[in-house]
Wavefront OBJ file of the C-alpha trace (Angstrom):
o trace
v 202.369 104.649 275.579
v 204.331 107.521 276.286
v 205.573 110.036 274.137
v 209.570 109.526 274.286
v 209.672 113.529 273.549
v 207.408 115.121 276.350
v 207.218 111.754 278.795
v 203.266 112.255 278.354
v 200.458 109.866 277.841
v 200.436 109.526 273.952
v 196.696 110.036 272.246
v 196.380 109.759 269.112
v 193.160 111.251 268.370
v 193.919 114.203 270.350
v 197.823 114.688 268.598
v 195.496 114.715 265.166
v 193.003 116.898 266.435
v 195.567 119.271 267.291
v 197.019 118.503 263.719
v 193.574 119.082 262.115
v 193.102 122.561 264.086
v 196.644 123.744 263.387
v 196.071 122.815 259.689
v 192.698 124.798 259.291
v 194.078 127.524 260.698
v 197.175 127.814 258.238
v 195.024 126.579 254.881
v 191.536 128.694 256.351
v 188.599 127.696 253.658
v 190.803 126.215 251.517
v 191.794 123.155 253.969
v 188.972 120.619 252.863
v 190.356 121.337 249.248
v 193.911 121.124 250.338
v 193.190 117.963 252.210
v 191.052 116.503 248.883
v 193.996 117.480 246.929
v 196.633 115.229 249.286
v 194.624 112.477 249.561
v 194.073 112.266 245.402
v 197.904 111.926 245.506
v 198.293 108.787 247.428
v 195.635 108.463 250.429
v 198.236 108.411 253.233
v 199.610 111.310 252.574
v 196.988 113.440 253.819
v 196.949 111.383 257.269
v 200.985 111.407 257.429
v 200.365 115.339 257.068
v 197.659 115.977 259.241
v 198.844 113.803 261.733
v 202.287 113.381 262.034
v 203.721 116.900 260.690
v 200.912 119.132 261.720
v 200.174 117.296 264.847
v 203.089 115.806 265.892
v 205.231 118.120 264.871
v 204.656 121.419 263.923
v 201.542 122.211 266.264
v 203.641 121.617 269.608
v 203.720 124.940 271.326
v 205.850 124.708 274.134
v 208.998 126.292 272.628
v 207.608 128.334 269.410
v 203.738 129.425 268.919
v 201.943 128.809 265.803
v 202.933 131.667 264.150
v 206.687 131.547 264.920
v 206.282 127.775 263.634
v 204.957 128.755 260.378
v 208.039 131.520 259.844
v 210.403 128.490 260.269
v 208.106 126.513 257.802
v 208.537 129.150 255.382
v 212.272 129.189 255.622
v 212.462 125.724 255.280
v 210.417 125.968 252.368
v 212.513 128.473 250.229
v 215.689 126.373 249.523
v 213.174 123.426 248.328
v 212.246 125.695 245.347
v 208.345 125.043 245.604
v 206.744 128.274 245.249
v 203.125 126.862 245.674
v 204.089 125.424 249.368
v 205.645 129.103 249.694
v 202.796 130.629 248.806
v 200.357 129.144 251.091
v 202.461 129.555 253.879
v 203.441 132.734 253.820
v 199.486 133.400 253.365
v 198.940 130.872 256.775
v 201.721 132.947 258.715
v 199.450 136.289 258.263
v 196.515 134.077 259.143
v 198.072 133.206 262.570
v 199.434 136.761 263.059
v 202.865 138.059 261.415
v 202.781 141.134 259.618
v 203.782 140.969 255.641
v 207.102 142.933 257.168
v 207.533 139.833 259.326
v 206.835 137.642 256.667
v 208.898 139.542 254.197
v 211.845 139.219 256.802
v 211.758 135.576 256.912
v 211.897 135.493 253.364
v 214.635 137.387 253.085
v 216.968 135.642 255.583
v 215.680 132.329 254.078
v 217.327 133.753 250.755
v 220.341 135.058 252.363
v 221.435 131.763 253.855
v 220.853 129.728 250.930
v 222.951 132.270 249.080
v 225.826 132.299 252.002
v 226.067 135.982 251.956
v 225.366 136.600 255.458
v 229.332 137.192 256.587
l 1 2 3 4 5 6 7 8 9 10 11 12 13 14 15 16 17 18 19 20 21 22 23 24 25 26 27 28 29 30 31 32 33 34 35 36 37 38 39 40 41 42 43 44 45 46 47 48 49 50 51 52 53 54 55 56 57 58 59 60 61 62 63 64 65 66 67 68 69 70 71 72 73 74 75 76 77 78 79 80 81 82 83 84 85 86 87 88 89 90 91 92 93 94 95 96 97 98 99 100 101 102 103 104 105 106 107 108 109 110 111 112 113 114 115 116 117 118 119
């Protein structure tokens, strides 16, 4: 099967491994615990998050690197008001190389956008 986005052969095992690697990079030593929690909520949830969200989407690095993608994740979590996930992804961004200053800037920008105080 060919991936419609990249026009390259689609290999589920490779995509899943790529997702697992990024997931482990974001969550560090807590990755197994987080994955187990997701699995306990619903068995397919961990699989969808790792293979689809992380594997197909977040680990695609042709345009943005892992650190930049994690900063985008931070921006997308602010309006969702999910503090646990936001904290995890702020830590993940730091693990992937973002400075505290850059993380705080991403948070401020997302909050500004949410409150429409940009212009």
